[in-house]
C-alpha positions as CSV (number, residue, x, y, z in Angstrom):
1,M,103.9,111.9,-74.7
2,D,104.6,111.5,-78.5
3,T,102.5,113.8,-80.9
4,Q,101.6,112.6,-84.3
5,D,104.5,114.5,-85.8
6,D,106.6,112.9,-83.4
7,L,105.5,109.5,-84.8
8,Q,106.1,110.4,-88.5
9,F,108.5,108.0,-89.6
10,D,110.2,110.1,-92.8
11,R,110.7,113.6,-92.4
12,G,112.2,114.2,-95.3
13,E,115.5,115.8,-95.9
14,Q,116.1,117.0,-92.3
15,M,116.1,113.1,-91.3
16,P,119.6,111.7,-91.3
17,E,119.7,109.0,-93.8
18,R,120.9,106.3,-91.5
19,M,117.7,106.8,-89.4
20,R,115.5,106.0,-92.7
21,H,116.8,102.5,-92.7
22,Q,116.2,101.4,-89.3
23,F,113.7,98.8,-89.1
24,S,113.1,98.9,-85.5
25,R,112.1,102.7,-85.7
26,L,109.8,102.3,-88.4
27,V,108.0,99.4,-86.9
28,G,108.0,100.9,-83.4
29,M,106.6,104.3,-84.7
30,T,103.9,102.4,-86.8
31,A,103.0,100.5,-83.8
32,A,102.6,103.5,-81.6
33,Q,100.3,104.9,-84.1
34,A,98.3,101.9,-84.5
35,G,98.1,101.4,-80.9
36,R,96.8,104.8,-80.5
37,I,94.3,104.5,-83.1
38,A,93.1,101.1,-81.8
39,G,93.0,102.5,-78.3
40,R,91.0,105.5,-79.2
41,A,88.4,103.2,-81.0
42,L,88.0,101.1,-77.9
43,G,88.0,104.1,-75.6
44,S,85.2,105.5,-77.5
45,V,82.9,102.9,-75.8
46,G,84.6,102.9,-72.5
47,A,87.0,99.7,-73.3
48,H,90.5,99.1,-73.6
49,R,92.7,96.2,-75.3
50,R,92.7,93.9,-72.1
51,H,89.0,94.0,-72.2
52,F,89.2,92.8,-75.8
53,M,92.1,90.2,-75.2
54,V,90.1,88.6,-72.1
55,L,86.8,88.7,-73.8
56,S,88.5,87.2,-77.1
57,A,90.4,84.3,-75.1
58,L,87.1,83.4,-73.2
59,A,84.9,83.3,-76.4
60,E,87.4,81.4,-78.4
61,A,88.8,78.9,-75.8
62,G,85.9,78.6,-73.5
63,P,85.9,79.0,-69.3
64,A,89.4,79.5,-67.8
65,S,91.2,80.1,-64.6
66,Q,92.9,83.4,-64.1
67,A,96.2,81.8,-64.5
68,Q,95.1,80.2,-67.8
69,L,93.6,83.5,-68.9
70,A,97.0,85.2,-67.9
71,D,98.9,82.8,-70.2
72,R,96.2,83.0,-73.0
73,T,96.4,86.7,-73.2
74,G,99.7,87.6,-72.0
75,V,98.3,90.0,-69.3
76,F,100.2,90.1,-66.3
77,R,98.4,88.2,-63.5
78,S,98.6,91.1,-61.1
79,D,96.9,93.4,-64.0
80,L,94.3,90.7,-64.8
81,V,92.7,90.9,-61.6
82,A,91.6,94.6,-62.1
83,V,90.6,94.0,-65.7
84,L,88.5,91.0,-64.4
85,N,86.8,93.2,-61.8
86,E,85.9,95.5,-64.6
87,L,84.3,93.2,-66.7
88,A,82.4,91.5,-63.9
89,E,81.0,94.8,-62.7
90,D,79.6,95.2,-66.2
91,G,78.1,91.7,-66.1
92,R,80.5,90.7,-68.9
93,I,82.1,87.8,-67.2
94,M,81.2,85.7,-64.4
95,R,83.3,84.0,-61.9
96,A,82.3,80.7,-60.2
97,P,84.2,78.4,-57.9
98,D,86.2,75.6,-59.8
99,P,84.3,72.3,-59.1
100,G,87.7,70.5,-59.1
101,D,89.6,73.0,-56.9
102,K,87.4,75.2,-54.6
103,R,90.6,77.4,-54.0
104,R,90.2,78.9,-57.5
105,N,87.6,80.5,-59.8
106,V,86.7,79.7,-63.3
107,I,86.0,82.6,-65.4
108,T,83.3,82.5,-68.2
109,I,81.9,84.8,-70.8
110,T,78.3,85.9,-70.4
111,E,76.0,86.9,-73.1
112,A,76.5,90.5,-72.1
113,G,80.4,89.9,-72.7
114,T,79.7,88.2,-76.0
115,E,77.7,91.0,-77.2
116,R,80.4,93.4,-76.0
117,L,83.0,91.5,-77.7
118,G,80.9,91.8,-81.0
119,E,80.9,95.5,-80.5
120,L,84.7,95.7,-80.0
121,D,85.4,93.8,-83.0
122,A,83.4,96.0,-85.1
123,L,85.2,98.9,-83.7
124,L,88.6,97.2,-84.3
125,A,87.7,96.1,-87.9
126,Q,87.0,99.6,-88.8
127,A,90.2,100.8,-87.2
128,N,92.2,98.2,-88.9
129,E,90.5,99.0,-92.3
130,D,91.3,102.8,-91.6
131,M,94.9,102.0,-90.8
132,L,95.3,99.7,-93.8
133,A,93.4,101.8,-96.3
134,P,96.7,102.5,-98.5
135,L,97.0,98.8,-99.1
136,S,95.1,96.3,-101.3
137,A,93.5,93.0,-99.7
138,A,96.8,91.0,-101.3
139,E,99.2,93.8,-99.9
140,R,97.4,93.5,-96.5
141,R,98.0,89.6,-96.4
142,Q,101.6,90.1,-97.4
143,L,102.2,92.6,-94.6
144,F,100.8,90.3,-92.1
145,D,102.9,87.4,-93.5
146,L,106.2,89.3,-93.6
147,L,105.7,90.8,-90.4
148,G,104.7,87.3,-88.9
149,R,107.7,85.8,-90.1
150,V,109.9,88.6,-88.8
151,N,108.1,88.4,-85.4
152,A,108.7,84.6,-85.4
153,H,112.4,84.6,-86.2
154,M,113.0,87.3,-83.6
155,A,111.2,85.2,-81.1
156,G,113.2,82.3,-82.2
157,V,110.3,80.4,-83.2
158,P,111.1,78.0,-86.5
159,A,109.0,79.2,-89.7
160,E,106.1,77.3,-91.0
161,S,106.7,75.6,-94.0
């Protein structure tokens, strides 16, 4: 596993010049560090990113089938079952038969799930604050805008006007 030193982008003179200009390396190392920080924050309360993703999707878009949740969150359907089982065991979601199709369940966030999502929101907000501390509010908006545009370009999505 990478150590914190392994994830430092610029190691000074010992680093070949070509490597200092590799966008993929900078973004990859930054993403690994950010993922580690966010994961640690969520892990401090026994959660992980997929819990946050599922609860967010249910809170924002309402009840959904497992297939719809997989589409909304990008969590593989095979992995989603385990996440839903964990959330259901903790009373954070409820599964009920779909009135229109008894072969499938509709998943709904519970009051406990909404409370948990609020807790996870606060933890991630603090993690984001810590990660982005060197940037002003304007720089943070610019960073999100620039990375969003690069991401959309690489995904083949037309830029918004």
